[in-house]
Every structure is written in structure tokens, then in C-alpha cells.
C-alpha positions, 0 to 999 in steps of 0.5 A: 518466495519465487512461486509467489513472485512468479504468480504475480508476474503472470497476473501482471502479464495478464493485466498488460494483455487486457489493455491491448495496446491502450495507454494506461498507468503502469505505475499503478500496476507495478505498485499493486504487483509489488505490494501483492508480493509483500502481502502474500509473504506477510499474510499468506494471500494476495489481494485483487488489484481492483480491491478498494481496500487494497488500493486505499492502502497503497494510496495511504502508503504513498501519502505517508511518504509524500506528506511527511517532511524529513525536517519533522524527523529532526525537529518534531516540534515544528509539527505545531506550526501552521505550514506543517500542521495539515500535512502532519494531520494527513500523515497521521490519518494515513498511518492510522488507516494503514495500521488498521488494515494490518491489524484486520489482516492479522486478525483474519490470519489468526482466525485461519490458524486456530 
């Protein structure tokens, strides 16, 4: 576990050096690095920070948390009201994308283990 974290910290330092003092979005870099540690633990490999599929997963996870109002957890029937309907549809779409990402990577891991 420690080696995986250290490997990602080295990658983060390299990305910071590449910016050469220019301003950039540190949130995206930190999110990608933390996500890569998690992916490395779960799947056994890391993703490139510029991988569009990996960046889409991060975006979908952020959307899941942003579009799901906590009140729907208490009163699920509210999802049929117009003010919640679009957010709930977006939430479901992001969830499906996330699940397909996980299923595809589990399949890749299963191929390697055979």
C-alpha cells in the first residue's frame, strides 16, 4: 500500500514540476492522484492522468455527489417531482457510467488472472 501511495506522490511531484510555476487546477491533480491510489489498490494498476475514460469516471463520481439531494434518501417518491426529476436522471446516468467502468475493469482483471 505504501509503495502505491509513494508511486503516486512521485507522479504528483512530476506533474507539479511540469507546470513550472504556472497556475493550474490543483483540485484536478489531487483528485486524480487519490483516485489512482484507490484504482491501484482495487484493480492492481493505475491510470494515466490524461486518460479520458479515467477523467470521465472522476467527473461522474463528482456529479453523483452533486446531483443527489439528501432529501431523496429520506423521501424517494420526491424523485418524480419536476424539480428533482432532471437531477435524478443525471444521477442515474452517472451511476450507470461508473458501474460500467468498474465492470469493464473487473473483466480486464479477470482476463489477466486466468
